[in-house]
C-alpha positions as a Markdown table, in Angstrom:
| # | Residue | x | y | z |
|---|---|---|---|---|
| 1 | Met | -24.1 | 27.8 | -53.6 |
| 2 | Lys | -22.9 | 27.3 | -56.9 |
| 3 | Arg | -23.8 | 23.8 | -58.6 |
| 4 | Ser | -22.3 | 21.6 | -61.1 |
| 5 | Ile | -22.7 | 18.0 | -62.5 |
| 6 | Trp | -19.8 | 15.8 | -63.7 |
| 7 | Ile | -20.4 | 12.7 | -65.6 |
| 8 | Gly | -17.7 | 9.9 | -65.7 |
| 9 | Tyr | -16.5 | 9.5 | -69.3 |
| 10 | Asp | -14.5 | 6.5 | -70.6 |
| 11 | Glu | -14.1 | 6.4 | -74.4 |
| 12 | Arg | -14.6 | 2.6 | -74.1 |
| 13 | Glu | -18.2 | 3.3 | -72.7 |
| 14 | Glu | -19.1 | 6.0 | -75.1 |
| 15 | Leu | -22.9 | 4.9 | -75.8 |
| 16 | Ala | -23.4 | 4.5 | -72.0 |
| 17 | Tyr | -22.1 | 7.8 | -71.2 |
| 18 | Gln | -24.2 | 9.3 | -74.1 |
| 19 | Val | -27.3 | 7.7 | -72.6 |
| 20 | Cys | -26.6 | 9.0 | -69.3 |
| 21 | Arg | -26.0 | 12.5 | -70.5 |
| 22 | Arg | -29.0 | 12.8 | -72.7 |
| 23 | Ser | -31.4 | 11.4 | -70.1 |
| 24 | Leu | -29.9 | 13.8 | -67.5 |
| 25 | Leu | -30.4 | 16.8 | -69.8 |
| 26 | Arg | -34.0 | 15.8 | -70.7 |
| 27 | His | -35.0 | 15.9 | -67.3 |
| 28 | Leu | -33.1 | 18.7 | -65.9 |
| 29 | Gly | -35.5 | 21.4 | -64.5 |
| 30 | Arg | -33.0 | 24.0 | -63.7 |
| 31 | Glu | -29.9 | 25.5 | -65.5 |
| 32 | Ile | -26.8 | 23.7 | -63.9 |
| 33 | Ala | -23.6 | 23.2 | -65.8 |
| 34 | Val | -23.1 | 19.5 | -67.1 |
| 35 | His | -19.5 | 18.5 | -67.5 |
| 36 | His | -17.7 | 15.3 | -68.7 |
| 37 | Leu | -15.0 | 14.1 | -66.3 |
| 38 | Asp | -12.3 | 12.9 | -68.7 |
| 39 | Val | -9.4 | 11.4 | -66.7 |
| 40 | Arg | -7.2 | 11.0 | -69.7 |
| 41 | Ala | -7.5 | 14.8 | -70.3 |
| 42 | Leu | -6.4 | 15.4 | -66.6 |
| 43 | Arg | -3.6 | 13.0 | -67.0 |
| 44 | Ala | -2.3 | 14.5 | -70.2 |
| 45 | Asn | -1.8 | 17.9 | -68.7 |
| 46 | Gly | -0.4 | 16.6 | -65.4 |
| 47 | Tyr | -3.3 | 17.0 | -63.1 |
| 48 | Tyr | -4.0 | 13.2 | -62.4 |
| 49 | Arg | -0.9 | 11.6 | -61.4 |
| 50 | Arg | -2.0 | 8.3 | -60.1 |
| 51 | Pro | 0.1 | 5.4 | -61.9 |
| 52 | Thr | -2.6 | 3.9 | -64.1 |
| 53 | Ile | -1.4 | 1.5 | -66.9 |
| 54 | Glu | -3.1 | -0.5 | -69.5 |
| 55 | Arg | -2.2 | -4.3 | -69.5 |
| 56 | Asp | -3.9 | -6.9 | -71.5 |
| 57 | Gly | -6.9 | -4.8 | -72.3 |
| 58 | Lys | -7.5 | -3.8 | -68.5 |
| 59 | Leu | -6.6 | -0.7 | -66.6 |
| 60 | Ile | -4.4 | -1.2 | -63.7 |
| 61 | Asp | -4.3 | 1.2 | -60.8 |
| 62 | Thr | -1.0 | 0.2 | -59.2 |
| 63 | Leu | -1.8 | 2.1 | -55.8 |
| 64 | Ser | -4.8 | -0.3 | -55.4 |
| 65 | Ala | -2.8 | -3.5 | -55.9 |
| 66 | Arg | -2.8 | -5.8 | -53.0 |
| 67 | Pro | -2.0 | -9.6 | -52.5 |
| 68 | Gly | -4.6 | -11.4 | -54.6 |
| 69 | Tyr | -5.7 | -8.4 | -56.6 |
| 70 | Asp | -3.7 | -6.7 | -59.2 |
| 71 | Gly | -5.4 | -3.2 | -59.1 |
| 72 | Ala | -7.6 | -3.7 | -62.0 |
| 73 | Ile | -10.3 | -1.1 | -62.4 |
| 74 | Ser | -13.3 | -0.9 | -64.6 |
| 75 | Thr | -13.1 | 2.7 | -65.9 |
| 76 | Trp | -10.6 | 5.6 | -66.2 |
| 77 | His | -12.7 | 7.7 | -63.8 |
| 78 | Ala | -12.9 | 5.1 | -61.2 |
| 79 | Asn | -10.6 | 7.3 | -58.9 |
| 80 | Gly | -10.4 | 10.4 | -60.9 |
| 81 | Arg | -13.9 | 11.7 | -59.4 |
| 82 | Phe | -11.9 | 12.4 | -56.2 |
| 83 | Leu | -10.2 | 15.3 | -57.8 |
| 84 | Val | -13.7 | 17.2 | -58.5 |
| 85 | Pro | -13.6 | 19.1 | -55.2 |
| 86 | Thr | -10.0 | 20.1 | -55.9 |
| 87 | Phe | -10.5 | 21.8 | -59.2 |
| 88 | Val | -14.1 | 22.8 | -58.8 |
| 89 | Gln | -13.3 | 24.7 | -55.5 |
| 90 | Gln | -16.7 | 26.3 | -55.0 |
| 91 | Gly | -20.3 | 25.1 | -54.2 |
| 92 | Trp | -22.0 | 21.6 | -54.5 |
| 93 | Ala | -20.6 | 19.5 | -57.3 |
| 94 | Leu | -22.3 | 16.1 | -58.2 |
| 95 | Phe | -20.3 | 13.3 | -59.8 |
| 96 | Met | -22.1 | 10.5 | -61.2 |
| 97 | Asp | -21.0 | 7.3 | -63.2 |
| 98 | Gly | -21.5 | 7.1 | -66.9 |
| 99 | Asp | -23.5 | 3.9 | -66.8 |
| 100 | Met | -26.6 | 5.5 | -65.2 |
| 101 | Leu | -30.0 | 6.2 | -66.7 |
| 102 | Val | -31.7 | 9.4 | -65.3 |
| 103 | Arg | -35.5 | 9.2 | -65.0 |
| 104 | Gly | -36.2 | 12.3 | -62.9 |
| 105 | Asp | -34.9 | 15.8 | -62.3 |
| 106 | Val | -31.4 | 15.6 | -60.9 |
| 107 | Ala | -31.4 | 19.4 | -59.9 |
| 108 | Arg | -33.8 | 18.2 | -57.1 |
| 109 | Ala | -30.8 | 16.2 | -55.7 |
| 110 | Phe | -29.3 | 19.6 | -54.6 |
| 111 | Asp | -32.4 | 20.6 | -52.5 |
| 112 | Asn | -32.0 | 21.3 | -48.9 |
| 113 | Leu | -28.4 | 20.2 | -48.5 |
| 114 | Asp | -26.7 | 21.1 | -45.3 |
| 115 | Pro | -23.4 | 23.3 | -45.9 |
| 116 | Asn | -22.0 | 21.7 | -42.7 |
| 117 | Met | -21.9 | 18.4 | -44.6 |
| 118 | Ala | -18.9 | 17.5 | -46.8 |
| 119 | Ala | -20.7 | 15.1 | -49.0 |
| 120 | Tyr | -24.1 | 13.5 | -49.7 |
| 121 | Cys | -24.7 | 10.2 | -51.2 |
| 122 | Val | -27.1 | 7.1 | -51.0 |
| 123 | Lys | -25.5 | 4.8 | -48.3 |
| 124 | His | -25.9 | 1.4 | -49.7 |
| 125 | Asp | -25.2 | -1.9 | -48.2 |
| 126 | Tyr | -23.9 | -3.3 | -51.3 |
| 127 | Gln | -22.1 | -6.6 | -51.0 |
| 128 | Pro | -21.8 | -8.2 | -54.5 |
| 129 | Leu | -21.5 | -12.0 | -54.6 |
| 130 | Glu | -20.2 | -12.1 | -58.3 |
| 131 | Ile | -16.6 | -11.9 | -58.9 |
| 132 | Ser | -16.7 | -10.3 | -62.2 |
| 133 | Lys | -19.1 | -7.6 | -64.1 |
| 134 | Lys | -19.4 | -5.9 | -67.4 |
| 135 | Asn | -16.9 | -7.4 | -69.8 |
| 136 | Gly | -15.1 | -9.7 | -67.3 |
| 137 | Asp | -13.7 | -6.9 | -65.0 |
| 138 | Val | -13.0 | -7.8 | -61.6 |
| 139 | Gln | -15.9 | -7.1 | -58.9 |
| 140 | Thr | -13.9 | -5.8 | -56.0 |
| 141 | Arg | -15.2 | -5.5 | -52.5 |
| 142 | Tyr | -14.6 | -2.7 | -50.0 |
| 143 | Ala | -16.5 | -0.6 | -47.5 |
| 144 | Cys | -19.2 | 1.9 | -48.7 |
| 145 | Lys | -19.2 | 0.2 | -52.2 |
| 146 | Asn | -21.1 | 2.3 | -54.7 |
| 147 | Trp | -21.5 | 5.3 | -52.3 |
| 148 | Ser | -19.2 | 7.3 | -54.5 |
| 149 | Ser | -21.2 | 6.3 | -57.7 |
| 150 | Phe | -23.6 | 9.4 | -57.3 |
| 151 | Val | -22.0 | 11.6 | -54.8 |
| 152 | Ile | -22.4 | 15.5 | -54.1 |
| 153 | Phe | -19.3 | 17.0 | -52.8 |
| 154 | Asn | -19.3 | 20.3 | -50.7 |
| 155 | Cys | -16.2 | 21.7 | -52.6 |
| 156 | Glu | -15.8 | 24.4 | -49.9 |
| 157 | His | -16.0 | 22.0 | -46.9 |
| 158 | Pro | -12.4 | 22.1 | -45.3 |
| 159 | Ala | -12.5 | 18.2 | -44.7 |
| 160 | Asn | -12.4 | 17.7 | -48.7 |
| 161 | Ala | -9.0 | 19.6 | -48.8 |
| 162 | Ala | -7.4 | 16.5 | -47.8 |
| 163 | Leu | -8.3 | 14.9 | -51.3 |
| 164 | Glu | -5.6 | 16.8 | -53.1 |
| 165 | Ala | -2.9 | 14.8 | -51.5 |
| 166 | Leu | -4.8 | 11.6 | -51.1 |
| 167 | Ile | -5.5 | 11.2 | -54.7 |
| 168 | Asp | -1.8 | 10.7 | -55.4 |
| 169 | His | -1.3 | 8.1 | -52.7 |
| 170 | Ala | -4.2 | 6.4 | -51.3 |
| 171 | Pro | -5.5 | 2.9 | -52.6 |
| 172 | Gly | -8.8 | 3.4 | -54.5 |
| 173 | Arg | -10.8 | 1.2 | -51.9 |
| 174 | Asp | -9.8 | 3.8 | -49.1 |
| 175 | Leu | -11.0 | 6.7 | -51.5 |
| 176 | His | -14.4 | 5.0 | -52.2 |
| 177 | Ala | -14.8 | 4.3 | -48.4 |
| 178 | Phe | -14.4 | 8.1 | -47.6 |
| 179 | Cys | -11.4 | 7.6 | -45.6 |
| 180 | Trp | -10.8 | 11.2 | -45.4 |
| 181 | Leu | -14.2 | 11.9 | -43.7 |
| 182 | Asp | -15.9 | 11.3 | -40.4 |
| 183 | His | -19.0 | 9.5 | -41.6 |
| 184 | Arg | -21.1 | 11.9 | -39.4 |
| 185 | Gln | -19.9 | 14.3 | -42.2 |
| 186 | Ile | -21.6 | 12.4 | -45.1 |
| 187 | Gly | -25.4 | 13.2 | -45.4 |
| 188 | Pro | -27.8 | 10.7 | -46.8 |
| 189 | Leu | -29.7 | 11.0 | -50.0 |
| 190 | Asp | -32.9 | 9.3 | -50.8 |
| 191 | Arg | -32.3 | 5.8 | -52.3 |
| 192 | Lys | -34.1 | 7.0 | -55.5 |
| 193 | Trp | -30.9 | 8.8 | -56.6 |
| 194 | Asn | -28.9 | 5.7 | -56.9 |
| 195 | Tyr | -30.9 | 2.6 | -57.7 |
| 196 | Leu | -28.4 | -0.4 | -58.2 |
| 197 | Val | -30.0 | -2.8 | -60.9 |
| 198 | Gly | -30.0 | -6.2 | -59.7 |
| 199 | Ser | -28.9 | -5.3 | -56.2 |
| 200 | Ser | -31.2 | -2.6 | -54.7 |
| 201 | Ala | -34.4 | -3.4 | -52.9 |
| 202 | Pro | -37.5 | -2.5 | -55.1 |
| 203 | His | -38.3 | 0.9 | -55.5 |
| 204 | Pro | -41.6 | 2.3 | -57.1 |
| 205 | Asp | -39.9 | 5.1 | -59.0 |
| 206 | Pro | -36.0 | 5.4 | -59.0 |
| 207 | Trp | -34.9 | 8.7 | -60.5 |
| 208 | Val | -31.5 | 7.5 | -61.3 |
| 209 | Val | -30.9 | 3.8 | -62.3 |
| 210 | His | -27.3 | 2.5 | -62.1 |
| 211 | Phe | -26.4 | -0.4 | -64.4 |
| 212 | Thr | -23.4 | -1.1 | -62.0 |
| 213 | Glu | -22.8 | -4.7 | -63.2 |
| 214 | Gly | -23.4 | -3.9 | -67.0 |
| 215 | Val | -25.5 | -1.8 | -69.2 |
| 216 | Pro | -28.3 | -3.6 | -71.3 |
| 217 | Asn | -26.1 | -3.8 | -74.6 |
| 218 | Leu | -23.6 | -6.2 | -72.9 |
| 219 | Pro | -24.1 | -9.9 | -73.0 |
| 220 | Gly | -25.9 | -11.2 | -70.0 |
| 221 | Tyr | -27.5 | -8.0 | -69.2 |
| 222 | Glu | -30.0 | -7.4 | -72.1 |
| 223 | Ser | -33.1 | -8.4 | -69.9 |
| 224 | Cys | -32.2 | -6.7 | -66.7 |
| 225 | Glu | -34.4 | -4.0 | -65.2 |
| 226 | Tyr | -35.0 | -0.8 | -67.1 |
| 227 | Ala | -33.3 | -2.3 | -70.1 |
| 228 | Asp | -36.0 | -1.2 | -72.5 |
| 229 | Glu | -35.9 | 2.3 | -71.1 |
| 230 | Trp | -32.1 | 2.4 | -71.6 |
| 231 | Arg | -32.3 | 1.0 | -75.1 |
| 232 | Ala | -34.9 | 3.6 | -76.0 |
| 233 | Glu | -32.5 | 6.4 | -74.9 |
| 234 | Ala | -29.8 | 4.5 | -76.7 |
| 235 | Glu | -31.6 | 4.5 | -80.0 |
| 236 | Ala | -32.4 | 8.4 | -79.6 |
| 237 | Val | -28.6 | 9.0 | -79.2 |
| 238 | Gln | -27.4 | 7.0 | -82.1 |
| 239 | Lys | -30.1 | 8.8 | -84.3 |
| 240 | Lys | -28.7 | 12.3 | -83.1 |
| 241 | Gly | -25.0 | 11.2 | -83.1 |
| 242 | Ser | -23.6 | 13.8 | -80.7 |
| 243 | Gly | -20.2 | 13.3 | -79.1 |
| 244 | Pro | -19.0 | 14.1 | -75.6 |
| 245 | His | -16.6 | 16.9 | -76.6 |
| 246 | Ser | -19.1 | 18.8 | -78.7 |
| 247 | Asn | -19.9 | 22.4 | -77.3 |
| 248 | Pro | -17.8 | 22.2 | -74.1 |
| 249 | Pro | -19.2 | 24.4 | -71.3 |
| 250 | Pro | -17.3 | 27.6 | -70.9 |
| 251 | Asn | -14.5 | 27.8 | -68.1 |
| 252 | Asp | -14.7 | 23.9 | -68.0 |
| 253 | Pro | -11.6 | 22.7 | -65.9 |
| 254 | Leu | -11.1 | 20.0 | -68.5 |
| 255 | Thr | -10.9 | 22.4 | -71.6 |
| 256 | Gly | -9.5 | 25.4 | -69.9 |
| 257 | Pro | -6.7 | 26.5 | -67.7 |
| 258 | Leu | -6.5 | 24.5 | -64.4 |
| 259 | Arg | -5.2 | 25.9 | -61.1 |
| 260 | Ala | -1.7 | 24.5 | -60.6 |
| 261 | Arg | -1.5 | 21.6 | -58.0 |
| 262 | Ser | 0.7 | 21.7 | -55.2 |
């Protein structure tokens, strides 16, 4: 089956994205197309329709608001990831958050996947105690939290067709809880593929390290696990000075024509 990789991009977290992308490409052992998921681009061409607004420096996803929570989200791609099966349509597509450091060959995550499964992820039992993260963003709580931060979608599985409609109507917490799937349709990935800094049980050699609470250049996270490795990658990025939109891959759905959504 065809394979692709999508990294969540938010212009406010440019360096984190570049660290993720560079570390991914450095370790990638097979030729797989690597794309950036830029929800602003999807929104500009009418593909992303969720009512997301900017208020007082925060992003507000109004569909996710509930009593006691205004719908604040930490990144533009918080819910945009769930469009990946809709526009990719074929094969396996990996979405990963942009605040990750890759330490191994992500191509190996696609090995031995069962086409009967609709998705694969690390099934964390993540129940954060903090009320904020990053630069004061709200630390929301919901079922299956962080499962969708490194998720491989089977874009040809019929169950994932439901996402095209759900993305316009469902609260983010329901999407991140894989509400459209029977959980027996979600295969498990080894926990090395999504090691949560400050939360996951110790692992001798995680291949993907996720700075879900804050990357090491943010105040308060300078001394977290794997901070030195992240900073070394960041220094290499800054020396090279490449941007996310340079040399976009051919037929990239975010730079070329998209199938019209119903």
